[in-house]
C-alpha positions in Angstrom: 123.6 72.5 118.6 120.7 72.3 121.0 120.1 73.4 124.6 120.1 70.2 126.6 120.2 71.8 130.1 116.6 72.6 131.2 117.6 75.7 133.2 119.7 77.0 130.4 116.9 76.3 127.9 114.4 78.2 130.1 116.8 81.1 130.4 117.4 81.2 126.7 113.6 81.3 126.1 113.2 84.1 128.6 115.9 86.2 126.7 114.3 85.4 123.3 110.9 86.4 124.5 112.2 89.7 125.8 114.1 90.3 122.5 110.9 89.7 120.5 109.6 93.0 121.9 112.0 94.8 119.5 109.7 93.8 116.6 112.7 91.9 115.1 113.9 94.6 112.6 117.0 92.7 111.4 115.0 89.6 110.7 112.7 91.8 108.6 115.7 93.2 106.7 116.4 89.5 105.8 112.9 88.7 104.8 112.3 91.9 102.8 115.5 91.4 100.9 114.7 87.8 100.2 111.3 88.8 98.6 112.7 92.0 96.9 115.3 89.8 95.1 112.7 87.3 93.9 113.1 84.7 96.6 110.2 82.4 97.6 111.8 80.0 100.0 109.7 78.8 102.9 112.9 78.7 105.0 113.3 82.5 105.0 111.7 82.9 108.4 114.0 80.3 109.9 117.0 82.2 108.4 115.5 85.5 109.8 115.2 83.9 113.2 118.9 82.9 113.1 119.8 86.5 112.2 117.9 87.7 115.2 119.6 85.2 117.5 122.9 86.7 116.3 121.6 90.2 117.0 120.4 89.1 120.5 123.9 87.7 121.2 125.4 91.1 120.3 122.8 93.0 122.3 123.6 90.9 125.4 127.4 91.6 125.0 126.8 95.3 124.3 124.6 95.8 127.4 127.2 94.1 129.6 130.0 96.3 128.2 128.0 99.6 128.2 126.2 99.0 131.5 123.6 101.6 130.4 120.5 99.4 130.1 119.6 97.4 133.2 116.1 96.4 132.2 116.6 93.2 130.1 116.6 89.9 131.9 120.2 89.1 131.0 121.3 92.1 133.0 119.7 90.6 136.1 122.2 87.8 136.3 125.0 88.6 138.8 126.8 85.3 138.1 127.5 86.2 134.5 125.8 83.1 133.1 124.1 85.4 130.6 127.4 85.5 128.6 127.3 81.8 128.4 123.8 81.9 126.9 125.0 84.7 124.6 127.8 82.4 123.3 125.3 79.6 122.8 122.9 81.8 120.8 125.8 82.7 118.5 126.9 79.1 118.0 123.3 77.9 117.5 122.5 80.6 114.9 125.7 80.0 112.9 125.2 76.2 113.0 121.6 76.5 111.7 122.5 79.1 109.1 125.2 76.8 107.7 122.5 74.2 107.2 119.8 76.5 105.9 122.1 78.2 103.4 124.2 75.1 102.7 122.5 74.2 99.5 125.1 76.3 97.7 127.9 74.2 96.2 130.7 76.1 98.0 131.2 77.6 101.4 130.5 81.2 100.3 127.4 81.7 102.4 128.9 80.6 105.6 132.2 82.5 105.0 130.2 85.7 104.4 128.3 85.2 107.6 131.6 84.7 109.5 133.1 87.8 107.8 130.2 90.0 108.8 130.3 88.8 112.4 134.0 89.3 112.5 133.6 92.9 111.2 131.0 93.6 113.9 133.2 92.2 116.6 136.0 94.5 115.6 133.6 97.4 115.4 132.4 96.6 118.9 136.0 96.5 120.1 136.8 99.9 118.6 133.6 101.4 119.9 134.1 100.2 123.5 137.4 102.2 123.6 135.2 105.3 123.6 137.7 107.7 122.1 137.0 110.9 120.3 137.6 110.3 116.5 137.5 112.2 113.3 134.3 112.0 111.3 135.5 109.5 108.8 137.1 107.3 111.6 133.8 107.2 113.5 131.8 106.3 110.5 134.2 103.5 109.8 133.7 102.2 113.3 129.9 102.1 113.0 130.2 100.7 109.5 131.9 97.7 111.1 129.7 97.5 114.3 126.2 98.3 113.0 126.8 98.2 109.2 128.1 94.6 109.3 125.0 93.4 111.2 122.7 95.0 108.6 124.8 93.5 105.9 124.5 90.1 107.5 120.7 90.3 107.6 120.4 91.5 104.0 123.0 89.0 102.6 121.3 86.1 104.3 118.0 87.0 102.6 119.8 87.5 99.3 121.7 84.3 99.4 118.6 82.3 100.2 117.0 84.0 97.1 119.9 82.6 95.1 121.4 86.1 94.3 125.2 85.6 94.6 126.1 87.9 91.7 125.4 91.1 93.6 126.7 89.9 97.0 129.4 92.6 97.3 127.0 95.4 96.2 124.2 94.2 98.6 126.7 94.1 101.5 127.9 97.6 100.6 124.5 99.3 100.5 123.3 97.3 103.5 126.3 98.6 105.5 125.2 102.2 104.6 121.8 101.4 106.1 123.5 100.4 109.4 125.6 103.6 109.3 122.7 106.1 108.9 120.5 104.2 111.3 123.3 104.4 114.0 123.8 108.1 113.2 120.1 108.7 113.8 120.2 106.8 117.0 123.2 108.8 118.1 121.3 112.0 117.4 118.2 110.8 119.4 120.5 109.8 122.3 121.7 113.4 122.9 118.5 115.4 122.3 116.8 114.7 125.6 118.5 114.5 129.0 118.1 111.2 130.8 119.9 108.1 132.0 120.7 107.0 128.4 121.8 110.4 127.1 125.2 109.9 125.5 126.4 113.3 126.6 125.7 112.5 130.3 127.3 109.0 129.8 130.4 110.7 128.2 129.9 108.5 125.2 131.8 109.7 122.2 129.7 109.8 119.0 129.6 112.3 116.2 126.7 114.1 117.9 128.6 114.4 121.3 131.8 115.4 119.5 129.9 118.1 117.7 128.5 119.4 121.0 131.9 119.2 122.7 133.6 121.2 119.9 130.8 123.8 119.8 132.4 127.3 120.2 129.7 128.6 122.6 130.0 128.9 126.4 127.9 125.8 126.9 129.9 123.9 124.3 133.1 124.7 126.3 131.3 123.4 129.4 130.5 120.2 127.6 134.1 119.8 126.6 135.2 120.4 130.3 132.7 117.7 131.4 134.1 115.1 128.9 137.6 116.0 130.2 136.6 115.4 133.8 137.1 119.1 134.7 133.4 119.8 135.3 131.2 117.5 137.5 127.9 116.3 136.2 125.8 118.3 138.7 127.3 121.5 137.4 126.7 120.5 133.8 123.1 119.7 134.6 122.7 123.0 136.5 123.3 124.9 133.2 120.0 126.7 132.4 118.3 125.5 129.2 121.0 122.8 128.5 118.5 120.6 126.7 117.2 123.5 124.6 120.7 124.5 123.7 121.5 120.9 122.5 118.4 121.0 120.2 119.3 124.4 118.8 123.1 123.9 118.6 123.1 122.7 115.0 123.7 119.0 115.9 120.3 118.0 114.3 121.2 119.6 110.9 124.7 118.3 111.0 123.6 114.7 111.7 120.8 114.8 109.2 123.2 115.9 106.4 125.4 112.9 107.2 122.3 110.6 107.2 121.1 111.9 103.8 124.6 111.6 102.4 124.8 107.9 103.4 121.3 107.3 102.0 122.3 108.8 98.6 125.4 106.6 98.6 123.3 103.5 99.4 120.9 104.3 96.5 123.8 104.9 94.1 125.0 101.4 94.9 121.5 99.9 94.4 121.7 101.4 90.8 124.6 99.0 90.1 122.7 95.8 90.9 122.1 93.3 88.1 118.3 93.4 88.6 115.6 95.2 86.6 114.6 98.8 87.2 111.4 97.9 89.0 113.3 95.9 91.7 115.9 98.7 92.0 113.1 101.2 92.6 111.6 99.0 95.2 114.9 98.5 97.0 115.6 102.3 96.9 112.1 103.0 98.3 112.8 100.4 101.1 116.2 102.1 101.8 114.5 105.5 101.9 111.8 104.4 104.3 114.1 103.0 107.0 114.3 105.0 110.2 116.5 104.0 113.0 113.9 104.0 115.9 111.2 102.3 113.9 113.2 99.9 111.8 116.7 99.3 113.0 116.9 98.8 116.8 119.2 101.1 118.7 120.5 98.1 120.6 123.3 97.7 118.1 
């Protein structure tokens, strides 16, 4: 597939240039896993570019659904043509990946790509409902939404390196990376009051659920706000609201969950059929990932 309409091509280029400002963390997940698993293919950067096109497609869709980020160029399109470009990005990436990973003698690579995209779509569908969930239920949602995209990136790098033996394990620990990166993003998105604060937006995450169930007076006010019984101006009028959020225990609670997912990820790495040196390198890589620096909050 190619862009044969000049206006559409120019629009796509504008979106891609804006997306490049994210430092392309999912593409780097792909590249790093390719090299960590012994790959040396010159095609790895083409595969990584396709991964980032898929991420860009999901970012466009996510921004349209959340309506919480009006800065990107695709949010400046009142006619909705951005969603057409989003679809084109997805189709282009999948077509190119099928060719780049098509040296395998079966359809495993392409099927895995489709499976991860399907998982993320279902996670996005569940997330947009914006309902309070139990801890395990919420983690399952972000495992699908964010975890599947991390798995997609890591699996593409691994498959290009020729590692199909450990596909299931790689997908499992990569999903854990997506989980704890999203948890870290959720935490950051409640700590400081502003337009994108999840509490103000009434966005249900584990962090906001923790605050809404807090037994304190302010916690009860937060619950009333989420239940539409307290207007935003009265919530913001609460003295030291931001200081209360930061001292409420939500930081400790979320960090415990993050470390738990990291430990689970590294335990899975131990099961890989690679030597101990590579396992140590992958574990160090897993340990070093931080959401804001490495996995874009756009997912």
